[in-house]
C-alpha positions in Angstrom: -21.1 154.2 -43.6 -21.4 156.7 -40.6 -22.4 155.1 -37.6 -26.0 157.1 -36.4 -26.1 158.6 -32.8 -28.6 159.3 -30.3 -27.6 161.5 -27.2 -29.0 161.4 -24.4 -28.7 164.4 -22.2 -31.5 166.7 -19.5 -28.1 169.4 -20.6 -28.7 171.5 -23.5 -24.8 172.3 -23.4 -23.8 168.9 -23.5 -25.9 168.2 -26.6 -24.5 171.4 -28.6 -21.0 170.3 -26.8 -21.5 166.9 -28.6 -23.0 168.6 -32.0 -20.5 170.3 -32.7 -18.0 167.5 -32.0 -19.7 165.3 -33.9 -20.6 167.5 -36.9 -16.5 167.7 -37.8 -16.6 163.9 -38.0 -17.8 162.1 -41.4 -17.9 158.5 -39.7 -20.4 160.2 -37.3 -24.4 161.0 -37.9 -26.0 162.9 -34.7 -30.0 161.8 -35.8 -31.4 162.6 -32.6 -31.5 164.1 -29.2 -33.5 163.3 -26.2 -33.3 165.6 -22.6 -35.2 162.6 -20.4 -35.2 159.2 -20.1 -38.7 158.5 -21.6 -38.2 161.0 -24.8 -34.8 158.9 -25.2 -36.4 155.0 -25.0 -39.3 156.3 -27.8 -36.1 158.1 -29.9 -33.9 154.7 -30.1 -37.3 152.5 -30.4 -37.8 155.2 -33.4 -34.2 155.2 -35.2 -32.3 153.0 -33.8 -29.7 154.1 -33.7 -25.9 152.4 -33.7 -24.4 154.4 -31.1 -27.0 155.8 -27.5 -24.7 158.5 -25.7 -26.0 158.2 -22.3 -26.0 160.4 -19.3 -25.5 158.9 -16.1 -27.2 161.0 -14.0 -30.3 162.5 -15.8 -33.1 163.7 -13.7 -34.9 161.1 -11.7 -33.6 157.9 -14.0 -32.0 154.9 -12.6 -29.3 154.4 -15.5 -28.8 150.6 -14.9 -32.5 150.3 -15.5 -32.4 152.6 -18.2 -30.4 150.9 -20.1 -31.9 147.3 -20.5 -34.9 150.1 -21.4 -32.4 151.1 -24.4 -31.5 148.1 -25.0 -34.5 146.6 -25.2 -35.7 149.7 -27.1 -33.1 149.1 -30.1 -31.5 145.4 -29.4 -28.0 146.6 -32.0 -27.7 150.0 -30.6 -24.5 150.1 -28.8 -24.5 152.1 -25.6 -21.6 154.7 -23.8 -22.1 156.4 -20.6 -21.2 159.8 -20.8 -20.1 161.3 -17.2 -18.6 163.9 -15.3 -18.7 161.5 -12.4 -16.2 158.6 -11.9 -18.8 156.4 -9.4 -17.3 152.9 -10.2 -20.7 151.6 -8.8 -23.1 153.2 -10.8 -21.0 152.6 -13.6 -20.4 149.3 -13.9 -23.8 148.6 -13.0 -24.3 150.3 -15.8 -22.3 148.4 -17.8 -23.9 145.1 -16.3 -27.5 146.1 -17.4 -26.4 146.2 -20.8 -23.7 149.3 -22.0 -20.3 148.5 -23.5 -18.3 151.5 -23.0 -17.8 154.5 -20.2 -16.2 158.2 -21.1 -15.6 161.4 -19.1 -17.3 164.4 -20.3 -14.4 166.2 -19.7 -11.8 164.5 -21.4 -11.3 165.4 -25.0 -11.2 161.1 -26.3 -15.0 161.3 -26.8 -14.6 159.9 -30.4 -12.4 157.8 -29.9 -14.1 155.9 -27.3 -17.2 156.0 -30.0 -14.7 155.4 -32.7 -13.6 152.0 -30.5 -17.2 150.7 -29.4 -18.1 150.6 -32.8 -15.5 147.9 -33.7 -16.9 146.0 -31.1 -14.8 146.8 -27.7 -15.4 148.0 -24.4 -13.8 150.6 -23.5 -13.4 151.9 -20.2 -12.1 155.5 -20.1 -8.6 155.1 -18.6 -9.0 156.7 -16.0 -11.1 154.2 -14.2 -9.4 151.3 -14.6 -5.6 150.7 -12.6 -4.3 149.3 -15.8 -5.7 150.8 -19.0 -5.8 148.1 -20.9 -8.4 146.3 -19.1 -11.3 147.5 -21.2 -14.0 145.6 -18.6 -15.2 147.5 -15.6 -13.5 145.1 -13.3 -13.5 147.7 -10.5 -14.6 145.3 -7.7 -15.7 141.9 -7.8 -18.6 142.3 -5.4 -22.1 143.6 -6.5 -22.5 147.2 -4.9 -25.6 149.3 -3.5 -26.6 150.1 -7.2 -26.8 146.8 -8.7 -28.5 145.5 -5.7 -31.4 148.5 -5.9 -34.8 147.0 -7.3 -36.4 150.4 -9.9 -39.7 150.3 -7.3 -36.8 150.4 -4.1 -34.7 153.9 -6.4 -38.1 155.5 -6.8 -39.5 155.1 -3.3 -35.7 156.3 -2.2 -36.2 159.2 -4.5 -38.9 160.4 -3.4 -38.6 159.6 0.2 -35.3 162.4 -0.1 -37.5 164.9 -0.6 -38.9 165.0 2.5 -41.9 162.6 1.8 -44.3 160.6 4.9 -44.7 157.4 4.2 -48.6 158.2 3.0 -46.8 160.6 1.0 -45.1 158.6 -1.0 -47.4 155.9 -1.2 -50.0 158.1 -3.1 -47.2 159.6 -5.1 -46.3 156.0 -6.0 -49.6 154.5 -6.3 -48.4 151.6 -3.6 -50.3 150.4 -0.5 -48.2 152.7 3.1 -47.6 148.9 4.3 -45.6 148.8 1.1 -43.4 151.8 1.1 -43.2 150.7 4.9 -41.3 147.4 3.2 -39.4 149.6 1.0 -38.1 151.8 3.1 -36.9 148.6 5.8 -34.7 147.4 3.0 -33.2 150.1 2.1 -32.5 150.9 5.2 -30.7 147.4 5.3 -29.1 148.0 2.0 -27.9 150.8 2.5 -27.0 150.3 6.6 -28.7 153.1 7.8 -30.5 153.6 11.4 -33.3 156.3 9.9 -34.8 157.8 6.9 -32.0 160.8 7.1 -28.9 158.7 7.7 -30.5 156.6 4.4 -30.6 159.7 2.2 -27.3 161.3 3.7 -25.9 157.6 2.2 -27.5 157.6 -0.5 -26.2 161.6 -1.8 -22.6 160.4 -0.6 -23.0 156.9 -3.0 -24.1 159.3 -6.2 -27.1 157.3 -5.7 -29.7 160.8 -5.7 
């Protein structure tokens, strides 16, 4: 019996590429595709796929939060992060949030990675760990910025990056202006930034945005 696969990626060319790749594999069946997080979670809840191949950078979605939503929507689904980046911090955060695999988009080992995950293995692309035999992404024993951010803090950060004022952020996120200022101070502290411009610059360096 083939394993059902749901692909969530905001790049149609990536979805098409995965579809063509899996079409030649009898043990996998691509049953759905989504280009944003909300659609992906809804499809996961209705399709209950064996595997979810999730893009790490999906628009404004906060990947660790999306992993949790997908796990809640379909407890039996195994989530594999599909990424073009080798950023340790967000990848580790996703694994801590329920993902069980990480594979790079430019790698040729996607099918092998999915097969390993289906056997119950936690798969991490060998290039991301010092010892390829280590299948947990213990790239740091310390929690990082990704894991310290709440979903609301991340939402404020995303709108802040657009150059919005506190008043505009409050209106867009339906928050009190004082609440936005409080979130801003927390973000500056967590990012070790002196002001908003520096906070956004640091966040971009960390690939939070």
